[in-house]
C-alpha positions in Angstrom: 162.4 -20.4 95.1 160.4 -19.9 98.3 157.5 -17.9 97.1 155.6 -17.3 93.9 153.4 -14.3 93.2 150.9 -14.6 90.4 148.8 -11.7 89.0 146.6 -10.8 86.0 149.3 -9.0 84.2 152.3 -6.8 84.8 150.4 -3.6 85.7 148.6 -5.4 88.5 151.7 -7.0 89.9 153.7 -3.7 89.7 150.9 -1.9 91.6 150.5 -4.7 94.2 154.3 -5.0 94.7 154.5 -1.4 95.5 151.5 -1.5 97.8 153.1 -4.5 99.7 156.7 -3.4 100.0 156.3 0.4 99.9 154.5 3.1 101.8 155.1 6.3 103.7 158.7 6.5 104.8 160.0 4.0 102.3 161.7 4.5 98.9 161.2 3.0 95.5 163.7 3.4 92.7 163.5 3.3 88.9 165.2 5.0 86.0 164.2 8.1 84.0 162.6 7.0 80.7 161.6 3.6 82.1 158.2 2.1 82.0 155.9 4.8 83.4 153.7 2.5 85.6 156.8 2.0 87.8 156.9 5.6 88.8 153.1 5.8 89.1 152.9 2.7 91.4 155.7 4.0 93.6 154.0 7.5 94.0 150.5 5.8 94.6 152.0 3.8 97.4 152.9 7.0 99.3 156.6 6.2 99.1 159.5 8.5 97.8 160.2 8.1 94.2 163.8 8.2 93.2 164.6 8.2 89.5 168.1 7.6 88.4 169.5 9.0 85.1 170.3 6.5 82.3 173.7 6.2 80.7 174.0 5.9 77.0 170.2 5.1 76.9 170.6 2.2 79.3 170.2 1.5 83.0 173.1 2.6 85.0 173.0 -0.2 87.4 175.9 1.1 89.6 174.2 4.5 89.9 170.9 2.6 90.8 172.8 0.7 93.5 174.4 3.9 94.8 170.9 5.4 95.0 169.7 2.4 97.0 172.6 2.8 99.4 172.0 6.5 99.7 168.3 6.1 100.4 168.4 3.6 103.2 164.6 3.1 103.3 164.7 1.6 99.7 162.6 -1.4 99.5 161.9 -1.8 95.8 163.8 -1.2 92.6 162.0 -1.5 89.3 163.9 -2.3 86.0 162.4 -3.1 82.6 164.3 -5.5 80.6 164.4 -5.0 77.8 163.8 -1.3 78.5 161.6 -1.0 75.4 162.5 0.7 73.1 165.9 2.1 74.0 167.5 -0.8 75.8 169.4 -2.6 73.0 171.3 -4.9 75.3 170.5 -6.9 78.4 171.1 -5.6 81.9 171.7 -9.0 83.3 175.5 -9.2 82.9 175.8 -6.4 85.5 172.7 -7.3 87.6 174.5 -9.6 90.1 177.2 -6.9 90.7 174.7 -4.2 91.5 172.7 -6.4 93.8 175.9 -7.2 95.7 176.4 -3.5 96.2 173.0 -2.7 97.4 171.1 -3.5 100.7 168.7 -6.4 100.8 165.6 -5.4 98.9 163.3 -6.5 96.1 164.5 -5.9 92.5 161.6 -6.2 89.9 162.9 -6.9 86.4 
């Protein structure tokens, strides 16, 4: 690991990550029904917010990766794991496959 980022809690880190990596002309992605501060932080940064529909009350990682490819200025993808309360299973088994399909960016989980 090359870098470690420490904060006073998840809300601060979510906000700062958006301010660092996003801004006007950039895109942040999350899922409908996910942790609300993700969408708020993306909007507050001035970036375009893209929300992807869930599938069976879970993250559709392939759809998220597709959205990242469609929106070339994507710099940040927010996932909540577990996506409390509806995420009954881990997203990790499919995470590596989705990352391989998407352009280089920061995925926050």
